[in-house]
N, CA, C, O and CB atoms as a CASP TS submission, in Angstrom:
PFRMAT TS
TARGET T0000
AUTHOR 0000-0000-0000
METHOD Language model
MODEL 1
PARENT N/A
ATOM      1  N   UNK     1      79.584  44.573 116.346  1.00  0.00           N
ATOM      2  CA  UNK     1      79.580  43.590 115.427  1.00  0.00           C
ATOM      3  C   UNK     1      80.721  43.307 114.608  1.00  0.00           C
ATOM      4  O   UNK     1      81.460  44.267 114.393  1.00  0.00           O
ATOM      5  CB  UNK     1      78.644  43.797 114.694  1.00  0.00           C
ATOM      6  N   UNK     2      80.956  42.463 114.223  1.00  0.00           N
ATOM      7  CA  UNK     2      82.589  41.936 113.481  1.00  0.00           C
ATOM      8  C   UNK     2      82.062  42.641 112.516  1.00  0.00           C
ATOM      9  O   UNK     2      80.876  42.954 112.411  1.00  0.00           O
ATOM     10  CB  UNK     2      83.200  40.110 113.073  1.00  0.00           C
ATOM     11  N   UNK     3      83.220  42.983 111.566  1.00  0.00           N
ATOM     12  CA  UNK     3      82.843  43.604 109.981  1.00  0.00           C
ATOM     13  C   UNK     3      82.624  42.640 109.118  1.00  0.00           C
ATOM     14  O   UNK     3      82.017  43.133 108.167  1.00  0.00           O
ATOM     15  CB  UNK     3      83.949  44.464 109.257  1.00  0.00           C
ATOM     16  N   UNK     4      82.837  41.343 108.937  1.00  0.00           N
ATOM     17  CA  UNK     4      82.478  40.420 108.237  1.00  0.00           C
ATOM     18  C   UNK     4      81.230  40.446 108.430  1.00  0.00           C
ATOM     19  O   UNK     4      80.502  40.955 107.577  1.00  0.00           O
ATOM     20  CB  UNK     4      83.041  39.332 108.413  1.00  0.00           C
ATOM     21  N   UNK     5      80.634  39.819 109.774  1.00  0.00           N
ATOM     22  CA  UNK     5      79.366  39.830 110.111  1.00  0.00           C
ATOM     23  C   UNK     5      78.185  40.790 109.859  1.00  0.00           C
ATOM     24  O   UNK     5      76.970  40.607 109.781  1.00  0.00           O
ATOM     25  CB  UNK     5      79.475  39.735 111.142  1.00  0.00           C
ATOM     26  N   UNK     6      79.124  42.085 109.738  1.00  0.00           N
ATOM     27  CA  UNK     6      77.560  43.114 109.567  1.00  0.00           C
ATOM     28  C   UNK     6      78.327  43.314 108.034  1.00  0.00           C
ATOM     29  O   UNK     6      77.931  44.371 107.542  1.00  0.00           O
ATOM     30  CB  UNK     6      77.156  45.065 110.942  1.00  0.00           C
ATOM     31  N   UNK     7      78.891  42.906 107.519  1.00  0.00           N
ATOM     32  CA  UNK     7      78.862  42.408 105.790  1.00  0.00           C
ATOM     33  C   UNK     7      78.034  41.578 105.543  1.00  0.00           C
ATOM     34  O   UNK     7      77.036  41.971 104.939  1.00  0.00           O
ATOM     35  CB  UNK     7      80.057  41.744 105.168  1.00  0.00           C
ATOM     36  N   UNK     8      78.101  40.583 105.797  1.00  0.00           N
ATOM     37  CA  UNK     8      76.928  39.628 105.708  1.00  0.00           C
ATOM     38  C   UNK     8      75.795  40.049 106.137  1.00  0.00           C
ATOM     39  O   UNK     8      74.974  39.714 105.283  1.00  0.00           O
ATOM     40  CB  UNK     8      77.092  38.506 106.343  1.00  0.00           C
ATOM     41  N   UNK     9      75.247  40.626 107.025  1.00  0.00           N
ATOM     42  CA  UNK     9      74.092  40.886 107.166  1.00  0.00           C
ATOM     43  C   UNK     9      73.506  42.176 105.952  1.00  0.00           C
ATOM     44  O   UNK     9      72.341  42.275 105.566  1.00  0.00           O
ATOM     45  CB  UNK     9      74.042  41.201 108.682  1.00  0.00           C
ATOM     46  N   UNK    10      74.419  42.873 105.617  1.00  0.00           N
ATOM     47  CA  UNK    10      73.729  44.107 104.720  1.00  0.00           C
ATOM     48  C   UNK    10      73.088  43.163 103.681  1.00  0.00           C
ATOM     49  O   UNK    10      71.926  43.278 103.291  1.00  0.00           O
ATOM     50  CB  UNK    10      74.926  45.402 103.931  1.00  0.00           C
ATOM     51  N   UNK    11      74.430  41.703 103.050  1.00  0.00           N
ATOM     52  CA  UNK    11      73.726  41.717 102.084  1.00  0.00           C
ATOM     53  C   UNK    11      72.711  40.480 101.706  1.00  0.00           C
ATOM     54  O   UNK    11      72.213  40.107 100.643  1.00  0.00           O
ATOM     55  CB  UNK    11      74.574  41.978 101.223  1.00  0.00           C
ATOM     56  N   UNK    12      72.637  40.043 102.979  1.00  0.00           N
ATOM     57  CA  UNK    12      71.077  38.937 103.074  1.00  0.00           C
ATOM     58  C   UNK    12      70.275  40.509 103.296  1.00  0.00           C
ATOM     59  O   UNK    12      69.967  40.933 102.182  1.00  0.00           O
ATOM     60  CB  UNK    12      70.855  37.300 104.955  1.00  0.00           C
ATOM     61  N   UNK    13      70.004  41.141 104.021  1.00  0.00           N
ATOM     62  CA  UNK    13      68.952  42.084 104.075  1.00  0.00           C
ATOM     63  C   UNK    13      68.767  42.770 102.237  1.00  0.00           C
ATOM     64  O   UNK    13      67.747  43.318 101.819  1.00  0.00           O
ATOM     65  CB  UNK    13      69.486  43.380 105.419  1.00  0.00           C
ATOM     66  N   UNK    14      70.123  42.516 101.377  1.00  0.00           N
ATOM     67  CA  UNK    14      69.559  43.544 100.399  1.00  0.00           C
ATOM     68  C   UNK    14      68.933  42.246  99.541  1.00  0.00           C
ATOM     69  O   UNK    14      67.885  42.379  98.908  1.00  0.00           O
ATOM     70  CB  UNK    14      70.831  44.753  99.505  1.00  0.00           C
ATOM     71  N   UNK    15      69.357  41.517  99.563  1.00  0.00           N
ATOM     72  CA  UNK    15      68.677  40.049  98.742  1.00  0.00           C
ATOM     73  C   UNK    15      67.144  39.636  98.725  1.00  0.00           C
ATOM     74  O   UNK    15      66.350  39.329  97.836  1.00  0.00           O
ATOM     75  CB  UNK    15      69.302  38.713  99.434  1.00  0.00           C
ATOM     76  N   UNK    16      67.062  39.815 100.650  1.00  0.00           N
ATOM     77  CA  UNK    16      65.603  39.739 101.301  1.00  0.00           C
ATOM     78  C   UNK    16      64.946  40.934 100.542  1.00  0.00           C
ATOM     79  O   UNK    16      64.035  40.541  99.813  1.00  0.00           O
ATOM     80  CB  UNK    16      65.550  39.943 103.126  1.00  0.00           C
ATOM     81  N   UNK    17      65.197  42.591 100.500  1.00  0.00           N
ATOM     82  CA  UNK    17      64.437  43.235  99.731  1.00  0.00           C
ATOM     83  C   UNK    17      64.365  43.032  98.308  1.00  0.00           C
ATOM     84  O   UNK    17      63.305  43.287  97.737  1.00  0.00           O
ATOM     85  CB  UNK    17      64.669  44.308  99.946  1.00  0.00           C
ATOM     86  N   UNK    18      65.467  42.558  97.591  1.00  0.00           N
ATOM     87  CA  UNK    18      65.170  42.112  95.952  1.00  0.00           C
ATOM     88  C   UNK    18      63.874  41.309  96.272  1.00  0.00           C
ATOM     89  O   UNK    18      62.806  41.656  95.769  1.00  0.00           O
ATOM     90  CB  UNK    18      66.552  41.000  95.045  1.00  0.00           C
ATOM     91  N   UNK    19      63.952  40.368  97.005  1.00  0.00           N
ATOM     92  CA  UNK    19      63.103  39.178  97.086  1.00  0.00           C
ATOM     93  C   UNK    19      61.918  39.736  97.162  1.00  0.00           C
ATOM     94  O   UNK    19      61.242  39.727  96.133  1.00  0.00           O
ATOM     95  CB  UNK    19      63.341  38.219  98.187  1.00  0.00           C
ATOM     96  N   UNK    20      61.487  40.219  98.110  1.00  0.00           N
ATOM     97  CA  UNK    20      60.125  40.472  99.137  1.00  0.00           C
ATOM     98  C   UNK    20      59.542  42.419  98.568  1.00  0.00           C
ATOM     99  O   UNK    20      58.538  43.024  98.942  1.00  0.00           O
ATOM    100  CB  UNK    20      60.916  40.364 101.488  1.00  0.00           C
ATOM    101  N   UNK    21      60.401  42.790  97.809  1.00  0.00           N
ATOM    102  CA  UNK    21      60.157  44.540  97.541  1.00  0.00           C
ATOM    103  C   UNK    21      59.340  44.888  98.668  1.00  0.00           C
ATOM    104  O   UNK    21      58.129  44.722  98.520  1.00  0.00           O
ATOM    105  CB  UNK    21      59.257  45.058  95.996  1.00  0.00           C
ATOM    106  N   UNK    22      59.776  45.360  99.822  1.00  0.00           N
ATOM    107  CA  UNK    22      58.451  45.483 101.020  1.00  0.00           C
ATOM    108  C   UNK    22      58.153  46.652 100.658  1.00  0.00           C
ATOM    109  O   UNK    22      58.825  47.429  99.981  1.00  0.00           O
ATOM    110  CB  UNK    22      58.701  45.408 102.778  1.00  0.00           C
ATOM    111  N   UNK    23      56.524  46.870 101.378  1.00  0.00           N
ATOM    112  CA  UNK    23      56.289  48.212 101.258  1.00  0.00           C
ATOM    113  C   UNK    23      56.638  49.269 102.435  1.00  0.00           C
ATOM    114  O   UNK    23      56.709  50.449 102.091  1.00  0.00           O
ATOM    115  CB  UNK    23      54.973  48.265 100.971  1.00  0.00           C
ATOM    116  N   UNK    24      56.841  48.974 103.672  1.00  0.00           N
ATOM    117  CA  UNK    24      57.360  49.496 104.720  1.00  0.00           C
ATOM    118  C   UNK    24      58.853  49.219 104.605  1.00  0.00           C
ATOM    119  O   UNK    24      59.220  48.063 104.395  1.00  0.00           O
ATOM    120  CB  UNK    24      56.713  48.997 105.915  1.00  0.00           C
ATOM    121  N   UNK    25      59.641  50.099 104.717  1.00  0.00           N
ATOM    122  CA  UNK    25      61.205  49.164 104.997  1.00  0.00           C
ATOM    123  C   UNK    25      61.795  49.445 106.675  1.00  0.00           C
ATOM    124  O   UNK    25      62.694  49.036 107.409  1.00  0.00           O
ATOM    125  CB  UNK    25      62.734  49.916 103.670  1.00  0.00           C
ATOM    126  N   UNK    26      60.833  50.257 106.707  1.00  0.00           N
ATOM    127  CA  UNK    26      61.341  49.872 108.553  1.00  0.00           C
ATOM    128  C   UNK    26      60.436  49.196 109.393  1.00  0.00           C
ATOM    129  O   UNK    26      60.503  48.999 110.606  1.00  0.00           O
ATOM    130  CB  UNK    26      61.579  51.241 109.551  1.00  0.00           C
ATOM    131  N   UNK    27      59.478  48.831 108.475  1.00  0.00           N
ATOM    132  CA  UNK    27      58.765  47.593 109.543  1.00  0.00           C
ATOM    133  C   UNK    27      59.501  46.128 109.081  1.00  0.00           C
ATOM    134  O   UNK    27      59.668  45.175 109.842  1.00  0.00           O
ATOM    135  CB  UNK    27      56.717  47.417 109.260  1.00  0.00           C
ATOM    136  N   UNK    28      59.919  46.186 107.573  1.00  0.00           N
ATOM    137  CA  UNK    28      60.637  44.936 107.177  1.00  0.00           C
ATOM    138  C   UNK    28      61.837  44.780 107.951  1.00  0.00           C
ATOM    139  O   UNK    28      62.079  43.702 108.494  1.00  0.00           O
ATOM    140  CB  UNK    28      60.995  44.912 105.725  1.00  0.00           C
ATOM    141  N   UNK    29      63.027  46.299 108.098  1.00  0.00           N
ATOM    142  CA  UNK    29      64.130  45.966 108.887  1.00  0.00           C
ATOM    143  C   UNK    29      63.558  45.464 110.388  1.00  0.00           C
ATOM    144  O   UNK    29      64.194  44.540 110.896  1.00  0.00           O
ATOM    145  CB  UNK    29      65.126  47.277 108.957  1.00  0.00           C
ATOM    146  N   UNK    30      62.705  45.859 110.946  1.00  0.00           N
ATOM    147  CA  UNK    30      62.515  45.531 112.223  1.00  0.00           C
ATOM    148  C   UNK    30      62.087  43.923 112.378  1.00  0.00           C
ATOM    149  O   UNK    30      62.431  43.371 113.423  1.00  0.00           O
ATOM    150  CB  UNK    30      61.471  46.515 112.768  1.00  0.00           C
ATOM    151  N   UNK    31      61.419  43.221 111.475  1.00  0.00           N
ATOM    152  CA  UNK    31      60.946  41.894 111.502  1.00  0.00           C
ATOM    153  C   UNK    31      62.433  40.721 111.199  1.00  0.00           C
ATOM    154  O   UNK    31      62.471  39.563 111.615  1.00  0.00           O
ATOM    155  CB  UNK    31      59.622  41.834 110.208  1.00  0.00           C
ATOM    156  N   UNK    32      63.540  41.408 110.388  1.00  0.00           N
ATOM    157  CA  UNK    32      64.430  41.304 110.171  1.00  0.00           C
ATOM    158  C   UNK    32      65.241  40.951 111.062  1.00  0.00           C
ATOM    159  O   UNK    32      65.848  39.881 111.031  1.00  0.00           O
ATOM    160  CB  UNK    32      64.596  42.001 109.700  1.00  0.00           C
ATOM    161  N   UNK    33      65.384  42.142 112.307  1.00  0.00           N
ATOM    162  CA  UNK    33      66.417  42.380 113.289  1.00  0.00           C
ATOM    163  C   UNK    33      65.929  41.279 114.704  1.00  0.00           C
ATOM    164  O   UNK    33      66.606  40.709 115.560  1.00  0.00           O
ATOM    165  CB  UNK    33      66.443  44.242 113.676  1.00  0.00           C
ATOM    166  N   UNK    34      64.319  41.337 114.413  1.00  0.00           N
ATOM    167  CA  UNK    34      63.595  40.539 115.734  1.00  0.00           C
ATOM    168  C   UNK    34      64.062  38.733 115.081  1.00  0.00           C
ATOM    169  O   UNK    34      64.346  37.772 115.796  1.00  0.00           O
ATOM    170  CB  UNK    34      61.237  40.979 115.859  1.00  0.00           C
ATOM    171  N   UNK    35      64.017  38.753 113.914  1.00  0.00           N
ATOM    172  CA  UNK    35      63.962  37.182 113.601  1.00  0.00           C
ATOM    173  C   UNK    35      65.263  36.450 113.752  1.00  0.00           C
ATOM    174  O   UNK    35      65.534  35.361 114.258  1.00  0.00           O
ATOM    175  CB  UNK    35      63.499  36.918 112.127  1.00  0.00           C
ATOM    176  N   UNK    36      66.118  37.540 113.055  1.00  0.00           N
ATOM    177  CA  UNK    36      67.313  37.040 112.999  1.00  0.00           C
ATOM    178  C   UNK    36      68.223  37.456 114.244  1.00  0.00           C
ATOM    179  O   UNK    36      69.447  37.325 114.221  1.00  0.00           O
ATOM    180  CB  UNK    36      67.848  37.426 111.740  1.00  0.00           C
ATOM    181  N   UNK    37      67.677  37.853 115.083  1.00  0.00           N
ATOM    182  CA  UNK    37      68.636  38.520 116.537  1.00  0.00           C
ATOM    183  C   UNK    37      69.522  39.174 116.328  1.00  0.00           C
ATOM    184  O   UNK    37      70.545  38.878 116.945  1.00  0.00           O
ATOM    185  CB  UNK    37      69.338  37.679 117.454  1.00  0.00           C
ATOM    186  N   UNK    38      69.575  40.234 115.482  1.00  0.00           N
ATOM    187  CA  UNK    38      70.769  41.269 115.020  1.00  0.00           C
ATOM    188  C   UNK    38      70.753  42.231 116.358  1.00  0.00           C
ATOM    189  O   UNK    38      69.824  42.691 117.021  1.00  0.00           O
ATOM    190  CB  UNK    38      70.389  42.263 113.356  1.00  0.00           C
ATOM    191  N   UNK    39      71.908  42.316 116.444  1.00  0.00           N
ATOM    192  CA  UNK    39      72.155  43.221 117.711  1.00  0.00           C
ATOM    193  C   UNK    39      71.650  44.509 117.360  1.00  0.00           C
ATOM    194  O   UNK    39      71.677  44.822 116.170  1.00  0.00           O
ATOM    195  CB  UNK    39      73.704  43.361 118.168  1.00  0.00           C
ATOM    196  N   UNK    40      71.170  45.351 118.252  1.00  0.00           N
ATOM    197  CA  UNK    40      70.113  46.824 117.938  1.00  0.00           C
ATOM    198  C   UNK    40      71.197  47.706 117.930  1.00  0.00           C
ATOM    199  O   UNK    40      72.297  47.499 118.441  1.00  0.00           O
ATOM    200  CB  UNK    40      68.774  47.388 119.238  1.00  0.00           C
ATOM    201  N   UNK    41      70.787  48.818 117.251  1.00  0.00           N
ATOM    202  CA  UNK    41      71.517  49.800 117.357  1.00  0.00           C
ATOM    203  C   UNK    41      72.041  50.220 115.646  1.00  0.00           C
ATOM    204  O   UNK    41      72.702  51.159 115.203  1.00  0.00           O
ATOM    205  CB  UNK    41      72.655  49.372 118.463  1.00  0.00           C
ATOM    206  N   UNK    42      71.362  48.986 114.974  1.00  0.00           N
ATOM    207  CA  UNK    42      71.833  49.097 113.358  1.00  0.00           C
ATOM    208  C   UNK    42      70.339  49.162 112.717  1.00  0.00           C
ATOM    209  O   UNK    42      70.195  48.922 111.518  1.00  0.00           O
ATOM    210  CB  UNK    42      72.888  47.543 112.672  1.00  0.00           C
ATOM    211  N   UNK    43      69.385  49.447 113.431  1.00  0.00           N
ATOM    212  CA  UNK    43      68.322  49.633 113.016  1.00  0.00           C
ATOM    213  C   UNK    43      68.082  50.743 111.794  1.00  0.00           C
ATOM    214  O   UNK    43      67.682  50.152 110.791  1.00  0.00           O
ATOM    215  CB  UNK    43      67.712  49.836 114.103  1.00  0.00           C
ATOM    216  N   UNK    44      68.209  52.169 111.589  1.00  0.00           N
ATOM    217  CA  UNK    44      67.898  53.183 111.161  1.00  0.00           C
ATOM    218  C   UNK    44      69.628  53.114 110.049  1.00  0.00           C
ATOM    219  O   UNK    44      69.612  54.022 109.217  1.00  0.00           O
ATOM    220  CB  UNK    44      67.460  54.428 112.530  1.00  0.00           C
ATOM    221  N   UNK    45      70.299  52.662 110.011  1.00  0.00           N
ATOM    222  CA  UNK    45      71.371  51.972 108.970  1.00  0.00           C
ATOM    223  C   UNK    45      70.959  51.241 107.940  1.00  0.00           C
ATOM    224  O   UNK    45      70.974  51.553 106.749  1.00  0.00           O
ATOM    225  CB  UNK    45      72.232  51.081 109.557  1.00  0.00           C
ATOM    226  N   UNK    46      70.477  49.957 108.590  1.00  0.00           N
ATOM    227  CA  UNK    46      69.689  49.073 107.874  1.00  0.00           C
ATOM    228  C   UNK    46      68.072  48.974 106.950  1.00  0.00           C
ATOM    229  O   UNK    46      67.638  48.117 106.181  1.00  0.00           O
ATOM    230  CB  UNK    46      69.681  48.374 108.754  1.00  0.00           C
ATOM    231  N   UNK    47      67.476  50.311 107.469  1.00  0.00           N
ATOM    232  CA  UNK    47      66.765  51.077 106.739  1.00  0.00           C
ATOM    233  C   UNK    47      67.182  51.977 105.680  1.00  0.00           C
ATOM    234  O   UNK    47      66.691  52.017 104.552  1.00  0.00           O
ATOM    235  CB  UNK    47      66.226  51.642 107.456  1.00  0.00           C
ATOM    236  N   UNK    48      67.924  52.545 106.034  1.00  0.00           N
ATOM    237  CA  UNK    48      68.532  53.803 104.681  1.00  0.00           C
ATOM    238  C   UNK    48      68.963  52.310 103.471  1.00  0.00           C
ATOM    239  O   UNK    48      68.813  52.265 102.250  1.00  0.00           O
ATOM    240  CB  UNK    48      70.709  55.234 105.412  1.00  0.00           C
ATOM    241  N   UNK    49      69.450  51.378 104.307  1.00  0.00           N
ATOM    242  CA  UNK    49      69.718  50.471 103.014  1.00  0.00           C
ATOM    243  C   UNK    49      68.905  49.732 102.363  1.00  0.00           C
ATOM    244  O   UNK    49      69.156  49.251 101.258  1.00  0.00           O
ATOM    245  CB  UNK    49      70.523  49.642 103.177  1.00  0.00           C
ATOM    246  N   UNK    50      67.867  49.580 102.988  1.00  0.00           N
ATOM    247  CA  UNK    50      66.900  48.979 102.509  1.00  0.00           C
ATOM    248  C   UNK    50      65.950  49.841 100.963  1.00  0.00           C
ATOM    249  O   UNK    50      65.536  49.545  99.843  1.00  0.00           O
ATOM    250  CB  UNK    50      66.082  48.778 103.892  1.00  0.00           C
ATOM    251  N   UNK    51      66.017  50.984 101.874  1.00  0.00           N
ATOM    252  CA  UNK    51      65.300  52.111 100.921  1.00  0.00           C
ATOM    253  C   UNK    51      66.007  52.436  99.726  1.00  0.00           C
ATOM    254  O   UNK    51      65.483  52.656  98.634  1.00  0.00           O
ATOM    255  CB  UNK    51      65.115  53.468 101.626  1.00  0.00           C
ATOM    256  N   UNK    52      67.640  52.462 100.080  1.00  0.00           N
ATOM    257  CA  UNK    52      68.470  52.650  98.451  1.00  0.00           C
ATOM    258  C   UNK    52      68.154  51.497  97.986  1.00  0.00           C
ATOM    259  O   UNK    52      67.696  51.652  96.854  1.00  0.00           O
ATOM    260  CB  UNK    52      70.256  52.855  98.301  1.00  0.00           C
ATOM    261  N   UNK    53      68.173  50.194  98.356  1.00  0.00           N
ATOM    262  CA  UNK    53      67.823  48.906  97.442  1.00  0.00           C
ATOM    263  C   UNK    53      66.665  49.187  96.235  1.00  0.00           C
ATOM    264  O   UNK    53      66.704  49.226  95.005  1.00  0.00           O
ATOM    265  CB  UNK    53      67.194  47.653  98.503  1.00  0.00           C
ATOM    266  N   UNK    54      65.460  49.386  97.417  1.00  0.00           N
ATOM    267  CA  UNK    54      64.074  49.489  96.400  1.00  0.00           C
ATOM    268  C   UNK    54      64.190  50.522  95.394  1.00  0.00           C
ATOM    269  O   UNK    54      63.979  50.321  94.198  1.00  0.00           O
ATOM    270  CB  UNK    54      62.672  49.870  97.206  1.00  0.00           C
ATOM    271  N   UNK    55      64.561  51.737  95.948  1.00  0.00           N
ATOM    272  CA  UNK    55      65.225  52.914  94.821  1.00  0.00           C
ATOM    273  C   UNK    55      65.765  52.420  93.494  1.00  0.00           C
ATOM    274  O   UNK    55      65.245  52.921  92.498  1.00  0.00           O
ATOM    275  CB  UNK    55      66.542  53.691  95.458  1.00  0.00           C
ATOM    276  N   UNK    56      66.808  51.442  93.297  1.00  0.00           N
ATOM    277  CA  UNK    56      67.419  50.751  92.788  1.00  0.00           C
ATOM    278  C   UNK    56      66.965  49.921  91.655  1.00  0.00           C
ATOM    279  O   UNK    56      67.207  49.996  90.450  1.00  0.00           O
ATOM    280  CB  UNK    56      67.802  50.269  93.590  1.00  0.00           C
ATOM    281  N   UNK    57      65.774  48.579  92.810  1.00  0.00           N
ATOM    282  CA  UNK    57      64.520  47.912  92.185  1.00  0.00           C
ATOM    283  C   UNK    57      63.661  48.572  90.965  1.00  0.00           C
ATOM    284  O   UNK    57      63.377  48.070  89.877  1.00  0.00           O
ATOM    285  CB  UNK    57      63.557  47.755  93.307  1.00  0.00           C
ATOM    286  N   UNK    58      63.293  50.036  91.563  1.00  0.00           N
ATOM    287  CA  UNK    58      61.963  50.739  91.128  1.00  0.00           C
ATOM    288  C   UNK    58      63.038  51.842  90.107  1.00  0.00           C
ATOM    289  O   UNK    58      62.293  52.733  89.698  1.00  0.00           O
ATOM    290  CB  UNK    58      60.764  51.605  92.729  1.00  0.00           C
ATOM    291  N   UNK    59      64.325  52.052  89.636  1.00  0.00           N
ATOM    292  CA  UNK    59      64.048  52.863  88.740  1.00  0.00           C
ATOM    293  C   UNK    59      64.935  52.555  87.437  1.00  0.00           C
ATOM    294  O   UNK    59      66.143  52.350  87.557  1.00  0.00           O
ATOM    295  CB  UNK    59      64.188  54.164  89.306  1.00  0.00           C
ATOM    296  N   UNK    60      64.418  52.533  86.432  1.00  0.00           N
ATOM    297  CA  UNK    60      64.655  51.787  85.027  1.00  0.00           C
ATOM    298  C   UNK    60      66.247  51.623  84.979  1.00  0.00           C
ATOM    299  O   UNK    60      67.032  52.368  85.565  1.00  0.00           O
ATOM    300  CB  UNK    60      64.042  52.748  83.585  1.00  0.00           C
ATOM    301  N   UNK    61      66.637  50.387  84.086  1.00  0.00           N
ATOM    302  CA  UNK    61      67.900  50.141  84.045  1.00  0.00           C
ATOM    303  C   UNK    61      68.462  51.111  82.778  1.00  0.00           C
ATOM    304  O   UNK    61      67.772  51.327  81.782  1.00  0.00           O
ATOM    305  CB  UNK    61      68.109  48.559  83.914  1.00  0.00           C
ATOM    306  N   UNK    62      69.695  51.611  82.950  1.00  0.00           N
ATOM    307  CA  UNK    62      70.551  52.633  82.492  1.00  0.00           C
ATOM    308  C   UNK    62      71.350  51.733  81.504  1.00  0.00           C
ATOM    309  O   UNK    62      72.263  52.213  80.832  1.00  0.00           O
ATOM    310  CB  UNK    62      71.434  53.420  83.692  1.00  0.00           C
TER
END
């Protein structure tokens, strides 16, 4: 996957995470990959990204 394209996927997934605040990050990523036909092999990396974003959203602002 091209670097620019990969960054766009990550940013899009972050935005969707902020909007939907999924309860199950792995299922959310699987659905995202299926819906947007993302190249395989990035599922674990994207799941970690969603989990980090949810942690940021749930932590109090400093």
